[in-house]
DSSP file (Angstrom, degrees, kcal/mol; ACC not computed):
  #  RESIDUE AA STRUCTURE BP1 BP2  ACC     N-H-->O    O-->H-N    N-H-->O    O-->H-N    TCO  KAPPA ALPHA  PHI   PSI    X-CA   Y-CA   Z-CA
    1    1 A M              0   0    0      0, 0.0     2,-0.4     0, 0.0    32,-0.2   0.000 360.0 360.0 360.0 144.1   86.8   69.1   44.1
    2    2 A A  E     -a   33   0A   0     30,-2.8    32,-2.6     2,-0.0     2,-0.5  -0.914 360.0-156.2-117.9 146.7   85.9   66.1   46.1
    3    3 A Y  E     -a   34   0A   0     -2,-0.4     2,-0.8    30,-0.2    32,-0.2  -0.986   3.1-158.5-124.6 122.2   82.4   64.6   46.5
    4    4 A F  E     +a   35   0A   0     30,-2.9    32,-3.2    -2,-0.5     2,-0.5  -0.863  26.2 155.8-104.8 101.7   81.6   62.5   49.6
    5    5 A F        +     0   0    0     -2,-0.8    66,-0.1    30,-0.2     3,-0.1  -0.896   8.6 143.4-129.6 100.7   78.6   60.2   48.8
    6    6 A N    >   +     0   0    0     -2,-0.5     3,-1.5    30,-0.1    32,-0.1  -0.490   6.0 155.8-140.3  65.3   78.6   57.2   51.0
    7    7 A P  T 3  S+     0   0    0      0, 0.0    36,-0.2     0, 0.0    37,-0.2   0.613  75.2  69.1 -68.4  -8.8   75.0   56.1   52.0
    8    8 A N  T 3  S+     0   0    0     35,-0.1     2,-0.4    -3,-0.1   137,-0.3   0.709  74.8 101.3 -77.2 -22.4   76.5   52.6   52.4
    9    9 A V    <   -     0   0    0     -3,-1.5   135,-0.2   135,-0.1     6,-0.2  -0.514  63.6-149.7 -77.8 123.3   78.6   53.6   55.5
   10   10 A Q        +     0   0    0    133,-3.2     2,-0.2    -2,-0.4   138,-0.1  -0.965  59.0  41.4-146.8 157.9   77.0   52.5   58.8
   11   11 A P  S >> S-     0   0    0      0, 0.0     4,-1.9     0, 0.0     3,-0.9   0.621  80.2-120.6 -67.8 175.3   76.5   52.9   61.6
   12   12 A E  H 3> S+     0   0    0      1,-0.3     4,-2.8     2,-0.2     5,-0.2   0.818 112.3  60.7 -58.5 -32.8   76.0   56.6   61.5
   13   13 A E  H 3> S+     0   0    0      1,-0.2     4,-2.1     2,-0.2    -1,-0.3   0.891 105.6  48.4 -61.3 -38.6   78.9   57.1   63.9
   14   14 A E  H <> S+     0   0    0     -3,-0.9     4,-2.6     2,-0.2    -2,-0.2   0.904 110.0  51.7 -67.7 -41.2   81.2   55.5   61.3
   15   15 A Y  H  X S+     0   0    0     -4,-1.9     4,-2.7     1,-0.2    -2,-0.2   0.945 110.8  48.0 -58.3 -48.2   79.8   57.7   58.6
   16   16 A N  H  X S+     0   0    0     -4,-2.8     4,-2.6     1,-0.2    -2,-0.2   0.884 110.6  51.6 -62.9 -39.2   80.5   60.8   60.7
   17   17 A L  H  X S+     0   0    0     -4,-2.1     4,-2.2     2,-0.2    -1,-0.2   0.944 112.8  44.8 -60.6 -48.8   84.0   59.6   61.4
   18   18 A R  H  X S+     0   0    0     -4,-2.6     4,-2.1     1,-0.2    -2,-0.2   0.886 113.6  50.2 -65.5 -39.0   84.8   59.1   57.8
   19   19 A L  H  X S+     0   0    0     -4,-2.7     4,-2.6    -5,-0.2    -1,-0.2   0.935 110.3  49.3 -64.5 -45.5   83.2   62.4   56.8
   20   20 A E  H  X S+     0   0    0     -4,-2.6     4,-2.1     1,-0.2    -2,-0.2   0.892 111.6  49.3 -62.6 -38.7   85.2   64.3   59.4
   21   21 A E  H  X S+     0   0    0     -4,-2.2     4,-2.4     2,-0.2    -1,-0.2   0.886 110.2  51.1 -67.6 -37.0   88.4   62.7   58.2
   22   22 A M  H  X S+     0   0    0     -4,-2.1     4,-2.7     2,-0.2    -2,-0.2   0.909 108.8  51.4 -64.2 -41.4   87.5   63.5   54.6
   23   23 A K  H  X S+     0   0    0     -4,-2.6     4,-2.4     1,-0.2    -2,-0.2   0.913 110.2  49.4 -60.1 -42.5   86.9   67.1   55.6
   24   24 A R  H  X S+     0   0    0     -4,-2.1     4,-2.6     2,-0.2    -2,-0.2   0.919 111.4  48.5 -64.4 -44.0   90.3   67.2   57.3
   25   25 A V  H  X S+     0   0    0     -4,-2.4     4,-2.6     1,-0.2    -2,-0.2   0.927 112.0  49.4 -61.6 -44.9   92.1   65.8   54.2
   26   26 A C  H  X>S+     0   0    0     -4,-2.7     5,-2.8     1,-0.2     4,-0.7   0.891 111.0  49.2 -64.2 -38.8   90.3   68.2   52.0
   27   27 A R  H ><5S+     0   0    0     -4,-2.4     3,-0.6     3,-0.2    -1,-0.2   0.939 111.9  49.5 -63.0 -45.3   91.3   71.2   54.2
   28   28 A T  H 3<5S+     0   0    0     -4,-2.6    -2,-0.2     1,-0.2    -1,-0.2   0.903 118.7  37.9 -60.0 -42.5   94.9   69.9   54.3
   29   29 A L  H 3<5S-     0   0    0     -4,-2.6    -1,-0.2    -5,-0.2    -2,-0.2   0.465 109.4-123.9 -88.5  -2.2   95.0   69.6   50.5
   30   30 A Q  T <<5 +     0   0    0     -4,-0.7    -3,-0.2    -3,-0.6    -4,-0.1   0.926  60.5 146.4  56.1  48.9   92.9   72.7   50.0
   31   31 A I      < -     0   0    0     -5,-2.8    -1,-0.2    -6,-0.1    -2,-0.1  -0.959  51.6-118.3-114.0 129.3   90.3   70.9   48.0
   32   32 A P        -     0   0    0      0, 0.0   -30,-2.8     0, 0.0     2,-0.4  -0.408  29.5-150.2 -64.5 142.6   86.6   71.9   48.1
   33   33 A L  E     -a    2   0A   0    -32,-0.2     2,-0.5    -2,-0.1   -30,-0.2  -0.959  10.8-164.9-120.0 132.9   84.4   69.1   49.5
   34   34 A I  E     -a    3   0A   0    -32,-2.6   -30,-2.9    -2,-0.4     2,-0.6  -0.972  14.8-145.4-113.1 127.5   80.7   68.6   48.6
   35   35 A E  E     -a    4   0A   0     -2,-0.5   -30,-0.2   -32,-0.2     3,-0.1  -0.825  12.3-144.4 -95.5 124.9   78.8   66.2   50.9
   36   36 A G        -     0   0    0    -32,-3.2     2,-0.2    -2,-0.6   -30,-0.1  -0.257  38.3 -76.1 -75.0 171.0   76.2   64.1   49.3
   37   37 A V        -     0   0    0      1,-0.1     2,-0.9   -32,-0.1    -1,-0.1  -0.491  40.3-138.3 -70.6 135.2   72.9   63.2   51.0
   38   38 A Y        +     0   0    0     -2,-0.2     3,-0.1    -3,-0.1    -1,-0.1  -0.829  42.3 148.2 -99.7  99.8   73.3   60.5   53.6
   39   39 A E    >>  +     0   0    0     -2,-0.9     4,-1.4     1,-0.1     3,-1.3  -0.749  18.0 177.2-131.8  83.8   70.3   58.2   53.2
   40   40 A P  H 3> S+     0   0    0      0, 0.0     4,-2.9     0, 0.0     5,-0.2   0.772  80.2  65.4 -60.4 -24.0   71.2   54.7   54.2
   41   41 A E  H 3> S+     0   0    0      2,-0.2     4,-2.0     1,-0.2     5,-0.1   0.848  99.5  51.4 -67.5 -31.9   67.7   53.6   53.6
   42   42 A T  H <> S+     0   0    0     -3,-1.3     4,-1.5     2,-0.2    -1,-0.2   0.925 111.4  47.4 -66.8 -44.6   68.1   54.4   49.9
   43   43 A W  H  X S+     0   0    0     -4,-1.4     4,-2.3     1,-0.2     3,-0.3   0.936 111.3  51.3 -59.4 -46.8   71.3   52.3   49.8
   44   44 A W  H  X S+     0   0    0     -4,-2.9     4,-2.9     1,-0.2    -1,-0.2   0.888 105.3  55.3 -61.7 -39.3   69.5   49.4   51.7
   45   45 A A  H  < S+     0   0    0     -4,-2.0    -1,-0.2     1,-0.2    -2,-0.2   0.873 112.4  43.9 -60.6 -36.9   66.6   49.4   49.2
   46   46 A V  H  < S+     0   0    0     -4,-1.5    -2,-0.2    -3,-0.3    -1,-0.2   0.878 121.1  38.8 -73.6 -39.1   69.1   48.9   46.3
   47   47 A I  H >< S+     0   0    0     -4,-2.3     3,-2.8     1,-0.2     4,-0.3   0.749  90.5  90.8 -84.8 -26.8   71.2   46.3   48.1
   48   48 A H  G >< S+     0   0    0     -4,-2.9     3,-1.6     1,-0.3     4,-0.2   0.800  81.9  55.3 -46.4 -45.4   68.4   44.4   49.8
   49   49 A P  G 3  S+     0   0    0      0, 0.0    -1,-0.3     0, 0.0     3,-0.2   0.742 115.9  40.6 -62.0 -18.5   67.8   41.8   47.0
   50   50 A F  G X  S+     0   0    0     -3,-2.8     3,-2.1     1,-0.1     9,-0.2   0.233  78.5 114.4-111.4  11.4   71.5   40.9   47.3
   51   51 A R  T <  S+     0   0    0     -3,-1.6    -1,-0.1    -4,-0.3    -3,-0.1   0.745  74.5  55.6 -59.2 -26.7   71.9   41.0   51.1
   52   52 A H  T 3  S+     0   0    0     -4,-0.2    -1,-0.3    -3,-0.2    -2,-0.1   0.565  91.1  93.0 -83.1  -9.1   72.6   37.2   51.2
   53   53 A L  S <  S-     0   0    0     -3,-2.1     4,-0.1     1,-0.1     3,-0.1  -0.527  75.4-119.3 -87.0 152.9   75.5   37.5   48.8
   54   54 A P        -     0   0    0      0, 0.0     6,-0.4     0, 0.0     5,-0.4  -0.198  43.5 -71.0 -79.9 176.1   79.2   37.9   49.9
   55   55 A E  S    S+     0   0    0      1,-0.2     3,-0.1     4,-0.1    38,-0.0  -0.257 117.6  39.7 -60.6 157.4   81.5   40.8   49.1
   56   56 A R  S    S+     0   0    0      1,-0.3     2,-0.2    -3,-0.1    -1,-0.2   0.897 102.4  96.0  64.8  43.0   82.8   40.9   45.5
   57   57 A S  S >> S-     0   0    0     -3,-0.3     4,-2.2    -4,-0.1     3,-0.8  -0.727 100.0 -64.4-141.7-171.0   79.3   39.9   44.2
   58   58 A D  H 3> S+     0   0    0      1,-0.3     4,-2.4    -2,-0.2     5,-0.2   0.777 127.4  66.1 -54.9 -27.0   76.2   41.6   42.8
   59   59 A R  H 3> S+     0   0    0     -5,-0.4     4,-1.4    -9,-0.2    -1,-0.3   0.947 107.1  38.4 -59.6 -48.1   75.7   43.1   46.2
   60   60 A C  H <> S+     0   0    0     -3,-0.8     4,-3.2    -6,-0.4    -2,-0.2   0.874 112.4  56.8 -71.5 -37.2   78.9   45.2   45.8
   61   61 A W  H  X S+     0   0    0     -4,-2.2     4,-2.6     1,-0.2    -1,-0.2   0.910 106.8  50.3 -62.5 -39.4   78.2   45.9   42.1
   62   62 A A  H  X S+     0   0    0     -4,-2.4     4,-2.4     2,-0.2    -1,-0.2   0.892 111.6  48.5 -64.0 -38.8   74.8   47.4   43.0
   63   63 A C  H  X S+     0   0    0     -4,-1.4     4,-2.3     2,-0.2     5,-0.2   0.936 111.1  49.2 -65.8 -47.0   76.6   49.6   45.6
   64   64 A Y  H  X S+     0   0    0     -4,-3.2     4,-3.3     1,-0.2     5,-0.3   0.933 111.6  50.9 -54.9 -46.2   79.2   50.7   43.1
   65   65 A R  H  X S+     0   0    0     -4,-2.6     4,-2.6     1,-0.2     5,-0.3   0.931 109.6  48.4 -61.2 -48.3   76.4   51.5   40.7
   66   66 A L  H  X S+     0   0    0     -4,-2.4     4,-1.8     1,-0.2    -1,-0.2   0.934 117.9  41.2 -56.6 -47.8   74.4   53.6   43.1
   67   67 A R  H  X S+     0   0    0     -4,-2.3     4,-2.0     2,-0.2    -2,-0.2   0.890 116.7  46.2 -73.3 -40.8   77.5   55.6   44.2
   68   68 A L  H  X S+     0   0    0     -4,-3.3     4,-2.6    -5,-0.2    -1,-0.2   0.879 111.9  51.1 -71.7 -36.6   79.0   56.0   40.8
   69   69 A E  H  X S+     0   0    0     -4,-2.6     4,-2.3    -5,-0.3    -2,-0.2   0.920 112.1  47.0 -65.2 -41.7   75.8   57.1   39.1
   70   70 A E  H  X S+     0   0    0     -4,-1.8     4,-2.4    -5,-0.3    -2,-0.2   0.900 112.4  50.2 -65.3 -39.8   75.2   59.7   41.8
   71   71 A T  H  X S+     0   0    0     -4,-2.0     4,-2.6     2,-0.2    -2,-0.2   0.911 110.0  49.8 -64.8 -42.5   78.7   60.9   41.5
   72   72 A A  H  X S+     0   0    0     -4,-2.6     4,-2.3     2,-0.2    -2,-0.2   0.902 110.4  50.7 -62.9 -40.6   78.4   61.2   37.7
   73   73 A K  H  X S+     0   0    0     -4,-2.3     4,-2.7     2,-0.2    -2,-0.2   0.921 111.3  47.9 -62.3 -43.4   75.1   63.1   38.1
   74   74 A K  H  X S+     0   0    0     -4,-2.4     4,-2.1     2,-0.2    -2,-0.2   0.903 110.2  52.3 -64.9 -40.4   76.8   65.5   40.6
   75   75 A A  H  <>S+     0   0    0     -4,-2.6     5,-3.0     2,-0.2    -1,-0.2   0.902 111.6  46.8 -61.7 -41.0   79.8   65.9   38.2
   76   76 A A  H ><5S+     0   0    0     -4,-2.3     3,-1.4     3,-0.2    -2,-0.2   0.924 111.0  51.4 -65.5 -44.4   77.3   66.8   35.4
   77   77 A E  H 3<5S+     0   0    0     -4,-2.7    -2,-0.2     1,-0.3    -1,-0.2   0.855 112.8  46.1 -59.4 -35.7   75.4   69.2   37.7
   78   78 A M  T 3<5S-     0   0    0     -4,-2.1    -1,-0.3    -5,-0.2    -2,-0.2   0.375 113.1-120.1 -89.6   3.9   78.8   70.9   38.6
   79   79 A A  T < 5 +     0   0    0     -3,-1.4    -3,-0.2    -4,-0.2     2,-0.2   0.872  52.9 167.6  58.0  40.5   79.9   71.0   34.9
   80   80 A C      < -     0   0    0     -5,-3.0    -1,-0.2    -6,-0.1    32,-0.1  -0.506  40.2-137.1 -79.9 153.2   83.0   68.9   35.6
   81   81 A E  S    S-     0   0    0      1,-0.2    31,-1.4    -2,-0.2     2,-0.3   0.812  80.1  -4.3 -77.0 -31.7   84.9   67.5   32.7
   82   82 A A  E     -b  112   0B   0     29,-0.2     2,-0.3    -7,-0.1    31,-0.2  -0.949  57.1-151.4-155.1 167.3   85.4   64.1   34.4
   83   83 A F  E     +b  113   0B   0     29,-2.1    31,-2.8    -2,-0.3     2,-0.2  -0.965  14.8 171.2-142.6 160.5   84.8   62.0   37.6
   84   84 A T        -     0   0    0     -2,-0.3     2,-0.3    29,-0.2    31,-0.1  -0.816  20.8-125.7-150.4-170.6   86.5   59.1   39.2
   85   85 A T        -     0   0    0     29,-0.4     3,-0.5    -2,-0.2    31,-0.0  -0.991  13.8-139.1-147.0 150.9   86.4   57.1   42.5
   86   86 A T  S >  S+     0   0    0     -2,-0.3     3,-2.0     1,-0.2     4,-0.4   0.447  83.3  98.1 -86.1  -1.7   88.8   56.1   45.2
   87   87 A L  G >  S+     0   0    0      1,-0.3     3,-1.5     2,-0.2     6,-0.2   0.857  72.9  63.9 -52.5 -36.7   87.2   52.6   45.3
   88   88 A S  G 3  S+     0   0    0     -3,-0.5    31,-0.9     1,-0.3    -1,-0.3   0.530  83.8  74.2 -73.9  -3.9   89.9   51.3   43.1
   89   89 A V  G <  S+     0   0    0     -3,-2.0    -1,-0.3    29,-0.2    -2,-0.2   0.752  80.9  87.9 -76.1 -21.6   92.7   51.9   45.7
   90   90 A S  S X  S-     0   0    0     -3,-1.5     3,-1.2    -4,-0.4    29,-0.1  -0.595  70.4-148.4 -81.0 132.7   91.4   48.9   47.7
   91   91 A P  T 3  S+     0   0    0      0, 0.0    -1,-0.1     0, 0.0     4,-0.1   0.591  98.7  63.8 -71.6  -7.6   92.7   45.5   46.9
   92   92 A H  T 3  S+     0   0    0      2,-0.1     2,-0.3    50,-0.0    -4,-0.1   0.544  88.5  83.6 -91.0  -8.6   89.3   44.1   47.9
   93   93 A K  S <  S-     0   0    0     -3,-1.2     2,-0.9    -6,-0.2   -38,-0.0  -0.682  81.5-122.7 -97.4 151.5   87.5   45.9   45.1
   94   94 A V    >>  -     0   0    0     -2,-0.3     4,-2.0     1,-0.2     3,-0.6  -0.810  19.6-164.1 -97.9 104.6   87.1   44.6   41.6
   95   95 A H  H 3> S+     0   0    0     -2,-0.9     4,-2.7     1,-0.2     5,-0.2   0.868  85.5  57.7 -58.6 -41.1   88.6   47.2   39.2
   96   96 A S  H 3> S+     0   0    0      1,-0.2     4,-2.3     2,-0.2    -1,-0.2   0.875 109.0  46.5 -60.9 -35.9   87.0   45.8   36.1
   97   97 A R  H <> S+     0   0    0     -3,-0.6     4,-2.6     2,-0.2     5,-0.3   0.889 110.1  53.0 -72.1 -38.9   83.6   46.1   37.6
   98   98 A I  H  X S+     0   0    0     -4,-2.0     4,-2.8     2,-0.2    -2,-0.2   0.933 112.1  46.3 -59.1 -45.5   84.3   49.7   38.8
   99   99 A V  H  X S+     0   0    0     -4,-2.7     4,-2.9     2,-0.2     5,-0.2   0.940 112.3  49.7 -63.2 -48.1   85.3   50.6   35.2
  100  100 A E  H  X S+     0   0    0     -4,-2.3     4,-1.8    -5,-0.2    -2,-0.2   0.932 116.6  40.8 -57.2 -48.3   82.3   48.9   33.7
  101  101 A I  H  X S+     0   0    0     -4,-2.6     4,-2.2     2,-0.2    -1,-0.2   0.882 114.6  52.2 -70.9 -39.2   79.9   50.7   36.0
  102  102 A G  H  X S+     0   0    0     -4,-2.8     4,-2.2    -5,-0.3    -2,-0.2   0.900 109.3  50.0 -62.5 -40.8   81.7   54.0   35.8
  103  103 A E  H  X S+     0   0    0     -4,-2.9     4,-2.4     2,-0.2    -2,-0.2   0.879 108.5  52.5 -66.0 -37.9   81.7   53.9   32.0
  104  104 A E  H  X S+     0   0    0     -4,-1.8     4,-1.9    -5,-0.2    -2,-0.2   0.929 111.0  46.9 -62.1 -44.2   77.9   53.2   32.1
  105  105 A A  H  X S+     0   0    0     -4,-2.2     4,-1.7     1,-0.2     6,-0.3   0.882 110.6  53.7 -64.1 -37.6   77.4   56.2   34.3
  106  106 A A  H  X>S+     0   0    0     -4,-2.2     4,-2.8     1,-0.2     5,-0.7   0.909 107.1  50.6 -63.3 -42.8   79.6   58.3   32.0
  107  107 A Q  H  <5S+     0   0    0     -4,-2.4    -1,-0.2     1,-0.2    -2,-0.2   0.890 110.5  49.6 -63.3 -38.8   77.5   57.3   29.0
  108  108 A R  H  <5S+     0   0    0     -4,-1.9    -1,-0.2     1,-0.2    -2,-0.2   0.829 123.4  30.1 -69.4 -31.0   74.3   58.3   30.8
  109  109 A T  H  <5S-     0   0    0     -4,-1.7    -2,-0.2     2,-0.2    -1,-0.2   0.643  97.9-125.8-104.5 -17.1   75.6   61.7   31.9
  110  110 A G  T  <5 +     0   0    0     -4,-2.8     2,-0.5     1,-0.3    -3,-0.2   0.634  69.2 127.8  77.9  13.3   78.1   62.6   29.1
  111  111 A I      < -     0   0    0     -5,-0.7    -1,-0.3    -6,-0.3    -2,-0.2  -0.902  64.8-113.9-105.6 130.2   80.9   63.1   31.7
  112  112 A R  E     -b   82   0B   0    -31,-1.4   -29,-2.1    -2,-0.5     2,-0.5  -0.344  23.1-140.3 -64.9 136.3   84.1   61.2   31.2
  113  113 A F  E     -b   83   0B   0    -31,-0.2     2,-0.8    -2,-0.1   -29,-0.2  -0.880   6.0-144.5 -98.5 125.0   85.0   58.5   33.7
  114  114 A V        -     0   0    0    -31,-2.8   -29,-0.4    -2,-0.5     2,-0.2  -0.809  14.0-166.6 -88.9 111.4   88.7   58.3   34.7
  115  115 A S        +     0   0    0     -2,-0.8   -16,-0.1   -31,-0.1    -1,-0.1  -0.121  23.3 158.3 -97.9  37.2   89.2   54.6   35.2
  116  116 A E        -     0   0    0     -2,-0.2     2,-1.1     1,-0.1   -28,-0.2  -0.343  40.9-137.7 -62.7 136.2   92.5   54.7   37.0
  117  117 A D    >   -     0   0    0      1,-0.1     3,-1.7    -2,-0.1     6,-0.2  -0.816  20.9-170.5 -93.8  95.7   93.4   51.6   39.0
  118  118 A F  T 3  S+     0   0    0     -2,-1.1   -29,-0.2     1,-0.3    -1,-0.1   0.585  76.3  66.0 -71.0 -10.5   94.8   53.5   42.0
  119  119 A K  T 3 >S+     0   0    0    -31,-0.9     5,-0.9     4,-0.2     4,-0.5   0.649  83.6  95.7 -84.2 -12.7   96.2   50.3   43.7
  120  120 A K  T X 5S+     0   0    0     -3,-1.7     3,-1.3     1,-0.2    -4,-0.0  -0.258  78.5  30.5 -69.6 163.1   98.7   49.9   40.8
  121  121 A K  T 3 5S-     0   0    0      1,-0.3    -1,-0.2     2,-0.1     5,-0.1   0.890 142.4 -55.5  53.2  44.7  102.3   51.2   41.1
  122  122 A D  T 3>5S+     0   0    0     -3,-0.4     4,-3.0     3,-0.1    -1,-0.3   0.721  95.9 147.0  63.2  23.5  102.2   50.6   44.9
  123  123 A G  H <>5 +     0   0    0     -3,-1.3     4,-2.4    -4,-0.5    -4,-0.2   0.884  70.0  47.4 -58.3 -41.5   99.1   52.8   45.2
  124  124 A F  H  ><S+     0   0    0     -5,-0.9     4,-2.2     2,-0.2    -1,-0.2   0.939 113.4  48.3 -66.2 -44.8   97.6   50.8   48.0
  125  125 A K  H  > S+     0   0    0     -6,-0.3     4,-2.4     1,-0.2    -2,-0.2   0.923 112.9  48.4 -59.5 -45.1  100.9   50.9   49.9
  126  126 A I  H  X S+     0   0    0     -4,-3.0     4,-3.0     1,-0.2    -1,-0.2   0.893 109.2  53.2 -63.0 -39.9  101.2   54.6   49.3
  127  127 A S  H  X S+     0   0    0     -4,-2.4     4,-2.4    -5,-0.2    -1,-0.2   0.883 109.2  49.1 -64.6 -36.6   97.6   55.1   50.5
  128  128 A V  H  X S+     0   0    0     -4,-2.2     4,-2.0     2,-0.2    -2,-0.2   0.934 113.8  45.8 -65.9 -45.6   98.4   53.3   53.7
  129  129 A E  H  X S+     0   0    0     -4,-2.4     4,-2.6     2,-0.2    -2,-0.2   0.927 114.7  47.4 -61.6 -45.9  101.5   55.3   54.3
  130  130 A R  H  X S+     0   0    0     -4,-3.0     4,-2.0     1,-0.2    -2,-0.2   0.900 111.1  50.2 -65.4 -41.5   99.7   58.6   53.5
  131  131 A S  H  <>S+     0   0    0     -4,-2.4     5,-3.1    -5,-0.2     4,-0.5   0.869 111.2  50.1 -66.6 -34.2   96.8   57.8   55.7
  132  132 A T  H ><5S+     0   0    0     -4,-2.0     3,-1.1     3,-0.2    -2,-0.2   0.933 109.2  51.2 -65.8 -45.8   99.2   57.0   58.6
  133  133 A D  H 3<5S+     0   0    0     -4,-2.6    -2,-0.2     1,-0.3    -1,-0.2   0.864 113.2  45.8 -57.2 -37.0  101.0   60.3   58.0
  134  134 A L  T 3<5S-     0   0    0     -4,-2.0    -1,-0.3    -5,-0.2    -2,-0.2   0.500 113.3-119.2 -86.7  -4.2   97.7   62.1   58.2
  135  135 A G  T < 5 +     0   0    0     -3,-1.1    -3,-0.2    -4,-0.5     2,-0.2   0.821  55.3 163.3  72.2  31.1   96.6   60.2   61.3
  136  136 A L      < -     0   0    0     -5,-3.1     2,-0.2    -6,-0.1    -1,-0.2  -0.512  41.6-110.1 -84.4 151.5   93.5   58.7   59.5
  137  137 A T        -     0   0    0     -2,-0.2     2,-0.6  -120,-0.1    -1,-0.1  -0.572  25.2-150.4 -75.2 139.5   91.6   55.7   60.8
  138  138 A R        -     0   0    0     -2,-0.2     2,-0.2    -6,-0.0   -10,-0.0  -0.961  14.0-161.4-115.4 116.1   92.0   52.5   58.8
  139  139 A Q        -     0   0    0     -2,-0.6     3,-0.0     2,-0.1     0, 0.0  -0.545  20.4-139.0 -93.8 160.0   88.9   50.3   58.9
  140  140 A D  S    S+     0   0    0     -2,-0.2     2,-0.3     8,-0.0    -1,-0.1   0.010  83.7  56.3-107.9  27.7   88.8   46.6   58.1
  141  141 A Y  S    S-     0   0    0      1,-0.1    -2,-0.1    10,-0.1     7,-0.1  -0.981  85.8-115.4-151.6 158.2   85.5   46.8   56.3
  142  142 A C        -     0   0    0     -2,-0.3     3,-0.1     2,-0.1  -133,-0.1   0.789  63.7 -95.2 -67.5 -28.0   84.1   48.8   53.3
  143  143 A G  S    S+     0   0    0      1,-0.5  -133,-3.2  -135,-0.1     2,-0.1   0.050  88.8 108.6 138.5 -29.3   81.6   50.7   55.4
  144  144 A C  S  > S-     0   0    0   -135,-0.2     4,-2.3     1,-0.1    -1,-0.5  -0.463  73.5-121.0 -82.5 155.3   78.3   48.7   55.0
  145  145 A L  H  > S+     0   0    0   -137,-0.3     4,-2.4     1,-0.2     5,-0.2   0.822 112.6  57.2 -62.9 -32.3   76.9   46.7   57.9
  146  146 A L  H  > S+     0   0    0      2,-0.2     4,-1.9     1,-0.2    -1,-0.2   0.906 109.5  44.8 -65.2 -41.0   77.0   43.5   55.8
  147  147 A S  H  > S+     0   0    0      2,-0.2     4,-2.6    -3,-0.2    -2,-0.2   0.873 110.6  54.6 -69.1 -38.2   80.7   44.0   55.3
  148  148 A L  H  X S+     0   0    0     -4,-2.3     4,-2.5     2,-0.2    -2,-0.2   0.923 108.2  49.4 -60.5 -44.2   81.2   44.8   58.9
  149  149 A E  H  X S+     0   0    0     -4,-2.4     4,-2.0     1,-0.2    -1,-0.2   0.913 111.5  48.6 -61.4 -43.4   79.5   41.5   59.9
  150  150 A E  H  X S+     0   0    0     -4,-1.9     4,-2.1     2,-0.2    -2,-0.2   0.894 110.9  51.2 -63.6 -40.0   81.7   39.6   57.4
  151  151 A S  H  X S+     0   0    0     -4,-2.6     4,-2.4     1,-0.2     6,-0.3   0.911 108.6  51.0 -63.1 -43.5   84.8   41.3   58.9
  152  152 A R  H  X>S+     0   0    0     -4,-2.5     4,-1.7     1,-0.2     5,-0.9   0.877 109.2  50.9 -64.1 -37.1   83.8   40.4   62.4
  153  153 A K  H  <5S+     0   0    0     -4,-2.0    -1,-0.2     2,-0.2    -2,-0.2   0.908 111.2  48.8 -65.1 -41.2   83.3   36.8   61.4
  154  154 A R  H  <5S+     0   0    0     -4,-2.1    -2,-0.2     1,-0.2    -1,-0.2   0.895 121.6  34.1 -63.7 -40.9   86.8   36.8   59.8
  155  155 A T  H  <5S-     0   0    0     -4,-2.4    -1,-0.2    -5,-0.1    -2,-0.2   0.563 105.5-121.1 -95.3  -9.9   88.5   38.3   62.9
  156  156 A G  T  <5 +     0   0    0     -4,-1.7    -3,-0.2     1,-0.3     2,-0.1   0.619  63.2 144.1  78.1  12.8   86.3   36.7   65.5
  157  157 A K      <       0   0    0     -5,-0.9    -1,-0.3    -6,-0.3    -2,-0.1  -0.463 360.0 360.0 -80.9 156.2   85.2   40.1   66.9
  158  158 A K              0   0    0     -2,-0.1    -1,-0.1    -3,-0.1    -6,-0.1   0.401 360.0 360.0 -99.1 360.0   81.7   40.8   68.2
């Protein structure tokens, strides 16, 4: 089973694109998909104190925490044995922080966190190849507007 909980992804058109692609992947792999509530205002309330910080900072850790805690709660509600995240496939994410936050969520819910670093063993390369094979869009930002702004500054896009 897959759980799509990404209140960080904005604008809404981008959220819908990513959700539709997730639905397509789940259909292809014959995996049931549960869509979490899309409330970017909840994400913003959590992130707001850290809005001035760059990626790979407390801003991202707060985002990881919100998403992993919600995922752990959903896993507990669904009586799952474990939960994990695809966050660790990105070379831009800090695996040690993902593990730390995932383990905290696991302790609160009693559901085991699988702390696999999916970028290891060419995982990122394989994910790029697989997403190309499936015709998926590859974005150059994590999904949040703050990251989009940083990406545009890096690339000179408006």
